[in-house]
Legacy VTK file of the C-alpha trace (Angstrom):
# vtk DataFile Version 3.0
C-alpha trace
ASCII
DATASET POLYDATA
POINTS 357 float
-23.293 -9.912 8.746
-22.239 -8.354 11.892
-19.155 -6.198 12.311
-19.326 -6.888 15.949
-18.958 -10.666 15.249
-16.124 -9.976 12.801
-14.227 -8.075 15.506
-15.021 -10.796 18.138
-13.185 -13.432 16.013
-9.363 -13.308 16.410
-7.520 -12.955 13.150
-3.780 -12.132 13.803
-1.485 -12.479 10.901
-1.461 -16.188 9.904
-4.547 -16.970 11.860
-7.359 -15.662 9.528
-9.069 -18.876 8.769
-11.952 -18.757 11.175
-12.836 -15.150 9.918
-12.494 -16.005 6.354
-14.973 -19.045 6.717
-17.465 -16.563 8.564
-17.136 -14.048 5.857
-17.757 -16.746 3.012
-20.885 -17.908 4.772
-22.296 -14.574 5.366
-21.484 -13.028 1.949
-23.369 -15.884 0.367
-26.379 -15.058 2.591
-26.138 -11.567 1.285
-26.406 -12.832 -2.382
-22.804 -12.804 -3.318
-20.755 -15.528 -4.823
-18.038 -16.310 -2.195
-15.007 -18.713 -1.473
-11.399 -18.787 -0.074
-8.714 -18.855 -2.662
-5.408 -20.868 -2.656
-3.569 -18.601 -0.080
-6.594 -18.105 2.183
-7.986 -14.858 0.902
-11.616 -14.342 1.371
-13.161 -13.452 -2.016
-16.801 -12.428 -3.013
-18.197 -11.085 -6.149
-21.264 -9.843 -7.756
-21.303 -10.107 -11.713
-23.389 -8.332 -14.106
-24.997 -11.760 -15.065
-25.708 -12.917 -11.557
-23.752 -14.024 -8.501
-22.422 -17.379 -9.613
-18.721 -17.931 -9.931
-18.642 -18.356 -13.789
-18.014 -16.667 -17.083
-20.933 -14.272 -16.198
-20.021 -10.766 -16.802
-17.015 -11.639 -19.175
-15.837 -8.589 -20.887
-17.235 -6.295 -18.244
-14.972 -3.979 -16.342
-14.086 -5.331 -12.876
-13.785 -3.236 -9.711
-11.851 -4.674 -6.799
-12.390 -3.788 -3.315
-9.345 -4.966 -1.449
-9.326 -5.136 2.358
-7.522 -7.282 4.882
-8.600 -9.740 7.457
-5.482 -9.791 9.612
-4.792 -7.765 12.679
-1.754 -7.100 14.865
-1.540 -9.443 17.859
-3.468 -8.809 20.986
-7.127 -9.250 21.431
-9.040 -6.385 23.075
-12.388 -6.540 25.049
-15.240 -6.315 22.435
-17.949 -4.103 23.409
-20.656 -1.773 21.835
-21.416 1.200 23.935
-23.138 4.500 23.031
-22.869 3.766 19.339
-19.207 2.992 19.303
-17.764 -0.571 18.760
-14.598 -1.220 20.712
-12.203 -4.113 19.746
-9.044 -5.307 17.918
-9.569 -4.706 14.228
-12.506 -2.428 14.522
-10.503 0.191 12.785
-7.638 -1.648 11.093
-9.117 -3.060 9.097
-12.349 -5.146 9.595
-14.564 -1.999 9.611
-13.387 -0.865 6.047
-13.630 -4.639 4.924
-17.225 -5.029 6.251
-18.316 -1.853 4.551
-16.845 -3.024 1.375
-18.932 -6.355 1.507
-22.113 -4.528 2.244
-21.426 -2.068 -0.556
-20.907 -4.827 -3.065
-24.281 -6.513 -1.793
-25.986 -3.105 -2.343
-24.355 -2.387 -5.683
-27.101 -1.569 -8.284
-25.128 -0.836 -11.372
-24.823 -4.133 -13.279
-22.323 -2.784 -15.805
-19.242 -3.950 -13.929
-18.074 -7.012 -11.951
-17.464 -6.057 -8.278
-15.014 -8.275 -6.415
-14.279 -8.061 -2.657
-11.020 -9.550 -1.255
-10.272 -9.904 2.410
-6.466 -10.447 1.939
-4.397 -12.452 4.339
-1.044 -11.128 5.917
-1.248 -7.489 5.158
0.226 -6.698 8.563
3.174 -8.931 7.499
4.591 -9.208 4.036
1.224 -9.263 2.086
1.136 -12.705 0.716
-2.546 -12.217 -0.036
-2.171 -9.139 -2.005
0.960 -10.494 -3.959
-1.046 -13.655 -4.878
-3.585 -11.367 -6.643
-0.901 -10.057 -8.921
-0.885 -13.441 -10.806
-4.515 -13.109 -11.557
-6.375 -10.805 -14.056
-5.786 -7.306 -13.618
-8.851 -5.355 -12.357
-9.994 -2.064 -14.025
-10.079 -0.015 -10.703
-9.239 -0.665 -7.061
-10.293 0.699 -3.693
-7.964 -0.286 -0.684
-9.874 -0.942 2.363
-7.998 1.123 5.088
-9.278 3.747 7.617
-9.346 7.208 6.104
-12.206 8.755 7.990
-15.565 8.778 6.344
-14.920 12.302 4.761
-11.360 11.650 3.325
-10.120 9.840 0.301
-6.563 8.624 0.445
-4.502 9.287 -2.683
-1.250 7.547 -1.607
1.116 5.960 0.837
4.858 6.333 1.365
7.022 3.246 0.532
9.313 1.416 2.812
12.575 -0.516 2.786
13.032 -2.921 6.003
16.462 -4.051 6.506
18.858 -5.673 9.173
22.535 -5.731 9.683
24.019 -8.534 11.787
27.623 -8.034 13.154
30.168 -10.243 14.714
33.476 -9.354 16.021
36.289 -11.307 17.820
36.170 -11.456 21.665
38.322 -8.625 23.042
39.150 -7.012 26.299
36.939 -3.836 26.755
40.121 -1.863 27.084
41.173 -2.488 23.414
40.460 0.258 21.011
38.870 -1.899 18.239
35.084 -1.249 17.587
32.929 -3.652 19.437
29.937 -5.277 17.603
27.283 -3.312 19.447
29.203 -0.055 18.593
29.412 -0.928 15.068
25.676 -1.376 14.935
24.968 2.020 16.733
27.518 3.767 14.109
25.611 2.044 11.166
22.240 3.286 12.436
23.652 6.740 12.775
25.137 6.628 9.263
21.925 5.573 7.802
19.897 8.282 9.319
22.461 10.727 8.197
22.319 9.446 4.587
18.439 9.694 4.678
18.643 13.256 6.031
21.047 14.274 3.287
18.686 12.970 0.604
15.507 14.704 1.963
13.720 16.975 -0.297
10.492 18.863 0.082
8.708 20.389 3.166
5.879 17.817 3.651
6.523 14.675 5.711
5.144 12.657 2.800
7.905 13.964 0.544
10.842 13.253 2.852
12.450 9.753 3.636
12.468 8.916 7.363
14.697 6.185 8.914
13.655 4.570 12.175
15.630 1.986 14.289
13.022 -0.624 15.400
15.463 -3.036 17.054
18.878 -2.827 18.403
20.576 -5.561 20.497
24.048 -6.758 21.069
27.337 -7.258 22.838
30.789 -6.757 22.284
31.045 -9.851 20.045
27.604 -9.987 18.239
24.933 -7.379 17.499
21.798 -6.880 15.327
19.999 -3.717 14.257
16.811 -3.451 12.402
15.777 -0.465 10.501
12.898 0.841 8.447
13.197 3.625 5.916
9.906 5.289 4.797
10.509 6.415 1.244
8.751 9.149 -0.755
7.817 9.134 -4.479
10.974 9.499 -6.600
13.405 8.139 -3.850
16.388 6.396 -5.475
15.905 2.965 -3.717
18.478 1.359 -5.867
21.242 3.720 -4.982
20.366 3.514 -1.404
20.528 -0.325 -1.487
23.984 0.054 -3.069
25.034 2.393 -0.364
23.748 0.131 2.315
25.772 -2.994 1.060
28.986 -0.780 0.646
28.494 0.538 4.063
27.804 -2.814 5.629
31.102 -4.124 4.251
31.681 -7.876 5.397
28.814 -7.740 7.836
25.508 -9.390 6.869
23.013 -7.027 5.478
19.562 -8.458 4.606
16.645 -6.538 3.020
13.576 -7.692 4.604
10.796 -6.061 2.621
10.530 -3.255 0.112
7.678 -1.629 -1.514
7.609 1.707 -3.519
5.606 4.774 -2.648
2.408 5.106 -4.455
0.491 8.164 -5.446
-2.755 8.779 -7.437
-3.850 12.217 -8.804
-6.887 14.126 -7.792
-8.286 13.490 -11.199
-8.028 9.599 -11.074
-11.377 8.107 -11.879
-11.573 6.189 -8.597
-10.415 9.201 -6.731
-13.063 11.291 -8.418
-15.811 8.526 -7.882
-15.077 8.344 -4.130
-14.701 12.117 -3.706
-18.133 12.591 -5.423
-19.836 10.101 -3.199
-18.309 11.686 -0.089
-19.707 14.863 -1.328
-23.151 13.403 -1.493
-23.209 11.672 1.835
-20.797 13.461 4.047
-19.714 16.903 2.853
-16.768 18.344 1.083
-14.300 15.504 0.700
-10.617 15.901 1.957
-7.711 14.231 -0.024
-5.008 12.723 2.202
-1.742 10.934 1.873
-0.472 8.577 4.473
3.092 8.105 5.927
2.677 4.307 6.316
2.129 1.622 3.834
-0.889 -0.622 2.731
-1.396 -3.124 -0.001
-2.054 -0.172 -2.238
2.079 -0.135 -2.402
1.884 -3.842 -3.436
-0.752 -3.730 -6.286
-0.699 -0.092 -7.417
2.658 0.183 -9.082
2.004 -3.393 -10.876
-1.444 -2.891 -12.150
-1.427 0.996 -12.912
-5.129 1.325 -12.785
-7.277 3.913 -11.087
-6.891 3.290 -7.386
-7.458 4.863 -3.975
-7.919 4.000 -0.278
-11.142 4.631 1.642
-12.731 3.300 4.789
-14.455 4.387 8.114
-12.339 4.870 11.138
-9.565 7.077 12.673
-6.234 5.551 11.606
-4.468 7.026 14.581
-6.081 4.166 16.501
-4.445 1.624 14.397
-2.566 -0.912 16.408
-3.389 0.705 19.694
-5.248 -0.433 22.709
-7.982 2.150 21.974
-9.340 0.705 18.670
-12.848 1.695 18.138
-15.285 2.715 15.484
-18.471 4.774 15.466
-21.250 2.699 14.095
-22.846 5.768 12.460
-19.615 6.475 10.366
-19.389 2.818 9.499
-22.898 2.753 7.937
-22.273 6.041 5.998
-19.125 4.588 4.681
-21.337 1.732 3.069
-23.455 4.490 1.348
-20.354 6.185 0.118
-18.744 2.981 -1.220
-21.977 1.845 -2.914
-22.431 5.177 -4.628
-18.783 5.436 -5.757
-19.155 1.879 -7.297
-22.094 3.109 -9.327
-20.027 6.053 -10.518
-16.855 4.251 -11.386
-18.730 1.426 -13.048
-20.414 3.804 -15.313
-17.047 5.553 -16.323
-15.355 2.177 -16.840
-18.326 1.002 -18.820
-18.164 3.971 -21.192
-14.315 3.563 -21.568
-14.869 -0.237 -22.555
-17.545 0.755 -24.923
-15.309 3.258 -26.644
-12.540 0.926 -27.239
-14.612 -2.102 -28.536
-13.996 -3.023 -32.200
-16.852 -2.017 -34.572
LINES 1 358
357 0 1 2 3 4 5 6 7 8 9 10 11 12 13 14 15 16 17 18 19 20 21 22 23 24 25 26 27 28 29 30 31 32 33 34 35 36 37 38 39 40 41 42 43 44 45 46 47 48 49 50 51 52 53 54 55 56 57 58 59 60 61 62 63 64 65 66 67 68 69 70 71 72 73 74 75 76 77 78 79 80 81 82 83 84 85 86 87 88 89 90 91 92 93 94 95 96 97 98 99 100 101 102 103 104 105 106 107 108 109 110 111 112 113 114 115 116 117 118 119 120 121 122 123 124 125 126 127 128 129 130 131 132 133 134 135 136 137 138 139 140 141 142 143 144 145 146 147 148 149 150 151 152 153 154 155 156 157 158 159 160 161 162 163 164 165 166 167 168 169 170 171 172 173 174 175 176 177 178 179 180 181 182 183 184 185 186 187 188 189 190 191 192 193 194 195 196 197 198 199 200 201 202 203 204 205 206 207 208 209 210 211 212 213 214 215 216 217 218 219 220 221 222 223 224 225 226 227 228 229 230 231 232 233 234 235 236 237 238 239 240 241 242 243 244 245 246 247 248 249 250 251 252 253 254 255 256 257 258 259 260 261 262 263 264 265 266 267 268 269 270 271 272 273 274 275 276 277 278 279 280 281 282 283 284 285 286 287 288 289 290 291 292 293 294 295 296 297 298 299 300 301 302 303 304 305 306 307 308 309 310 311 312 313 314 315 316 317 318 319 320 321 322 323 324 325 326 327 328 329 330 331 332 333 334 335 336 337 338 339 340 341 342 343 344 345 346 347 348 349 350 351 352 353 354 355 356
């Protein structure tokens, strides 16, 4: 399987099919069972009893490596120069997904089932990850996002996306009544004031942040779209109630909402990744992210050991400078493979301890 080939295949949100087919074929050649599920996710797995998609490994713990295939729009020239691969998706997040597939193929500990999913729509509203919630819950999860080869990501802030659409009667500009676009501006100002008033903590990760992403309008019609990045413990219910009261008769729509998620440093998946980083890279660093990922979708529902890891500099996400160092990518495969061995052993011991005599 070639990461350069993966990056060369366009896969914007909603257009992941060609990449999924390529991954199914290459995963099978690596010795994994592989298929596309009902919503278009790429799925590959290795079971303790073999590679076939069957009851093999039933009763064994499952470790899920969850990446995503889609990218933001806009292809970039794909080139490999001086050990650096440039192209759309190299960092976010084909590099992490490719590392997961190779790690699953290398996985030597046969006490656990290892499943890799390249989800569809992560850059949208995550239909691929949400589909997985209806399936059997795994025993541990790694989210494939760029962390940097020496870092383990413990959590992500949540987000609430919403829009307000405003209409007002046509009036002469000399009249004192607020015009639709003025109402939109005042609404955005009040949202930011609310968020500021409810901020607590010194770290950016611990503070809610509201951002206007769209503001259009005239005197008779206007639209404003905002995103509020929310920390652990943020009262989203109270915020939504305030939003609807503040909107009044204007049309408020909550577009998307996922809570913040945070694992502890003692979480078994965090511990396994940290130990593996220590072996192949050096002293690991624990990080938290201000954005969101599919960890926000599955983490609160499954409540299992979970962390995010992958090669690449996340500051290059969605930029025209996307690139990944090949050496870092290769090291991340070793890290993930070793972490799989470690967490598989931990989970197997736990399963053995709870089996009836």
